[in-house]
C-alpha positions in Angstrom: -0.2 -0.1 0.0 1.4 3.6 -0.9 1.9 6.1 1.7 -0.9 8.2 0.4 -3.3 5.4 0.7 -2.2 4.5 4.2 -2.7 8.3 5.1 -5.9 8.5 3.7 -7.3 5.2 5.3 -6.1 6.8 8.7 -7.9 9.8 7.9 -11.3 8.2 7.4 -10.5 6.2 10.4 -10.5 9.8 12.5 -13.4 11.2 10.6 -15.7 8.0 11.4 -14.6 7.8 14.9 -14.8 11.4 15.8 -18.2 11.5 14.4 -19.5 8.7 16.4 -17.8 10.3 19.5 -19.3 13.7 19.1 -22.9 12.3 19.1 -22.1 9.9 22.1 -20.4 12.8 24.0 -23.1 15.3 23.4 -25.9 13.1 24.4 -24.1 11.8 27.4 -23.1 15.1 28.3 -26.7 16.7 28.0 -28.4 13.9 29.8 -25.8 13.2 32.3 -25.5 17.3 33.5 -21.8 17.1 32.6 -20.4 20.2 30.8 -16.9 18.5 30.5 -18.5 15.9 28.1 -20.3 18.6 26.3 -16.8 20.3 26.1 -15.4 17.0 24.8 -18.2 16.8 22.2 -17.3 20.4 20.9 -13.8 19.3 20.4 -14.8 16.0 18.7 -16.9 18.0 16.4 -13.9 20.4 15.5 -11.9 17.2 15.2 -14.3 16.1 12.4 -13.6 19.4 10.3 -9.8 19.1 10.9 -9.7 15.7 9.7 -11.4 16.7 6.6 -8.8 19.3 6.0 -6.1 16.9 6.5 -7.8 14.3 4.3 -7.9 17.5 1.6 -4.1 18.3 2.4 -2.9 14.9 1.9 -4.6 14.3 -1.5 -3.5 17.9 -2.7 -0.1 17.5 -1.5 0.6 14.2 -3.5 -0.4 15.6 -6.7 2.6 15.1 -9.2 4.8 17.8 -10.0 3.8 20.5 -13.0 5.6 23.5 -14.7 4.4 25.7 -11.9 5.3 23.5 -9.0 8.3 21.5 -9.9 8.8 20.2 -6.6 5.3 19.2 -6.3 2.6 20.1 -4.0 4.0 18.6 -0.8 4.2 22.2 0.9 0.4 22.2 1.3 0.7 19.6 4.0 2.3 21.8 6.6 -0.2 24.9 5.6 -3.1 22.3 6.6 -1.5 21.5 9.9 -1.5 25.4 10.6 -5.2 25.4 9.8 -5.8 22.2 12.0 -3.8 24.0 14.8 -6.4 27.0 14.4 -9.1 24.6 14.9 -7.6 23.2 18.0 -7.2 26.6 19.3 -10.6 27.8 18.4 -11.9 24.7 20.4 -9.7 25.4 23.4 -11.1 29.1 23.6 -14.6 27.9 23.3 -14.4 25.2 25.9 -12.4 27.9 28.2 -15.1 30.3 27.7 -18.1 27.9 28.5 -16.4 26.3 31.2 -15.9 29.7 33.1 -19.7 30.5 32.4 -20.9 27.2 33.9 -18.5 27.7 36.8 -20.5 30.9 37.6 -23.9 29.1 37.4 -25.5 26.8 39.6 -26.4 23.4 38.1 -27.0 19.8 39.0 -24.3 17.2 39.8 -23.4 15.0 37.0 -24.7 11.5 36.6 -22.7 8.6 38.0 -23.0 6.7 34.7 -21.1 9.3 32.6 -17.9 7.9 34.4 -18.5 4.5 32.2 -19.0 6.5 29.0 -15.7 8.4 29.7 -13.7 5.4 30.5 -14.8 3.7 27.2 -13.9 7.2 25.4 -10.6 7.4 26.9 -9.6 3.8 25.9 -10.8 4.6 22.4 -9.1 7.8 21.9 -5.8 6.7 23.1 -6.0 3.6 21.0 -6.9 5.8 18.0 -3.9 8.1 19.0 -1.6 5.3 18.6 -3.1 3.8 15.3 -3.0 7.4 13.6 0.6 8.6 15.0 2.0 5.0 13.7 0.6 5.8 10.2 2.0 9.3 10.3 5.5 7.8 11.2 5.3 5.5 8.3 4.1 7.9 5.8 6.1 11.1 6.9 2.9 13.1 7.2 2.9 16.3 9.4 -0.9 16.7 8.9 -1.4 13.3 9.8 0.7 13.6 13.0 -1.5 16.7 14.1 -4.6 14.5 13.4 -3.0 12.0 15.7 -2.4 14.6 18.4 -6.2 15.5 18.2 -6.9 12.0 19.7 -4.4 12.5 22.2 -5.9 15.9 23.1 -9.4 14.4 23.2 -8.3 11.5 25.6 -6.5 14.2 27.8 -9.8 16.3 27.9 -11.8 12.9 28.8 -9.3 12.2 31.5 -9.8 15.6 33.0 -13.6 15.3 32.9 -13.6 12.1 34.4 -11.5 13.4 37.3 -13.7 16.4 37.5 -16.8 14.1 37.6 -15.4 11.7 40.1 -14.5 15.0 42.5 -18.0 16.4 41.9 -19.8 12.8 42.6 -17.5 12.1 45.8 -17.8 15.5 47.5 -21.3 16.2 46.4 -23.2 19.5 46.9 -20.9 22.5 46.4 -18.5 20.5 44.0 -21.1 20.7 41.1 -18.7 22.8 39.1 -15.6 20.4 39.5 -16.3 19.1 35.9 -16.3 22.5 34.7 -13.0 23.2 36.2 -11.7 20.0 34.7 -12.9 21.3 31.2 -11.0 24.6 31.6 -7.9 23.0 32.6 -8.2 20.9 29.4 -8.5 23.7 27.3 -5.0 24.9 28.4 -3.6 21.4 27.6 -5.2 21.6 24.1 -3.3 24.9 23.6 -0.2 23.3 24.7 -0.8 20.5 22.4 -1.4 22.9 19.7 2.1 24.4 19.9 3.8 20.9 19.8 1.8 20.4 16.4 2.7 23.8 15.1 6.4 23.9 15.7 7.3 21.0 13.3 5.1 22.1 10.6 6.7 25.8 11.1 10.2 23.9 10.6 9.1 22.2 7.5 8.1 25.5 5.9 11.3 27.1 6.9 13.4 24.3 5.8 14.9 24.0 9.3 17.7 21.5 9.5 15.9 18.5 11.5 17.3 15.4 9.4 20.5 14.3 10.8 19.7 10.6 10.8 18.5 10.8 7.3 21.5 12.7 6.3 23.8 9.9 7.7 21.7 7.2 5.9 22.3 9.2 2.7 25.8 9.3 3.1 26.1 5.3 4.0 24.3 4.5 1.1 26.3 6.8 -1.3 29.4 5.2 -0.4 28.1 1.8 -1.7 28.1 3.2 -5.1 31.2 2.1 -7.0 33.1 5.5 -8.0 31.8 7.4 -5.2 34.6 8.4 -3.1 32.9 10.5 -0.3 30.2 13.1 0.2 30.4 16.8 1.2 27.4 19.0 1.8 23.9 17.4 2.0 20.9 19.6 2.5 17.4 18.1 2.9 13.9 19.8 2.6 10.7 17.9 3.4 7.7 18.7 1.4 4.5 16.6 2.1 5.6 12.9 2.4 8.7 13.2 0.5 12.3 14.5 1.2 13.9 16.6 -1.5 18.0 16.3 -1.4 20.8 18.4 -2.6 24.0 16.2 -2.2 27.7 17.2 -3.2 29.5 13.7 -4.0 33.3 13.4 -4.6 34.6 11.2 -7.5 38.2 10.8 -8.9 39.3 13.9 -10.7 40.6 12.2 -13.7 37.6 10.7 -15.1 35.7 12.4 -17.8 32.6 14.7 -17.8 30.6 11.9 -19.3 31.9 9.2 -16.6 31.2 12.0 -14.0 27.5 12.5 -15.3 26.8 8.8 -15.4 27.9 8.3 -11.8 25.8 11.2 -10.6 22.8 9.4 -12.2 23.8 5.9 -10.8 23.9 7.3 -7.5 20.6 9.3 -7.7 18.9 6.1 -8.6 20.5 4.0 -5.9 19.6 6.6 -3.4 15.8 6.7 -4.5 15.9 2.7 -4.6 17.1 2.4 -1.2 15.5 5.2 0.6 11.8 5.4 -0.8 10.6 8.5 1.0 13.0 10.6 -1.1 11.6 12.6 -3.9 13.8 14.9 -6.0 17.6 14.2 -5.8 20.1 16.7 -7.2 23.6 15.5 -7.1 26.5 17.9 -7.5 29.9 16.2 -8.7 33.1 17.4 -7.0 36.6 16.4 -7.8 38.8 14.5 -5.3 41.9 16.5 -5.0 
């Protein structure tokens, strides 16, 4: 299965899961007198739209290169990640605002059965995080990684809700707002996770040097090509699910231009065959002096 298909399947998994959970959380929060669950439902609803954006970004970023985009459309993916972060922050602001409003408004204690609902949600969301994160690593997708952190954020807000409702039920009258405080805490954690998602995507857009392990692998594979004596500069920039490489390779200074040209092509083909996530590879031949 290609990286694109793997990423798309993981996104559909997120969309279906979040749609079901938004309904379950909303109903449980309404009938169970728990704003923390309703806040969870709000986040799951924003997650649905965020996952749809991720799906669009993955499909668009994998469009082939054209005259206007010789390196392909991969940079669309971190841009989509920025929008996803915007969804996360928006949901955090809404949750925080509504939590403060509910803290100031007297209301009934949550129903005990909401804890059972939350327990199931926590297990499912953590499982979803691990599934989608595994796929993001397999496909080198920054937007899919953002989608995975949506699941982890959801799990954390559910844990906070579980704690808040437990406190409210254990201490009884006077602690009805405990789950609202839990939702307020969860909103802060969502903002923190938003930064963790935003920072790598920013580095990708800015061509930040983040790929030492891949550079080491490229140098190692290069030396296996007969005629390549060594490597010098190696620059990498990530675009979507691929890494574009500029590599300076050292060869015998006495070979002909034609031989050097052929070596460059052989090196390029070897690197793309051995390291499948590589996109464009530009080889600059340097004479060994």
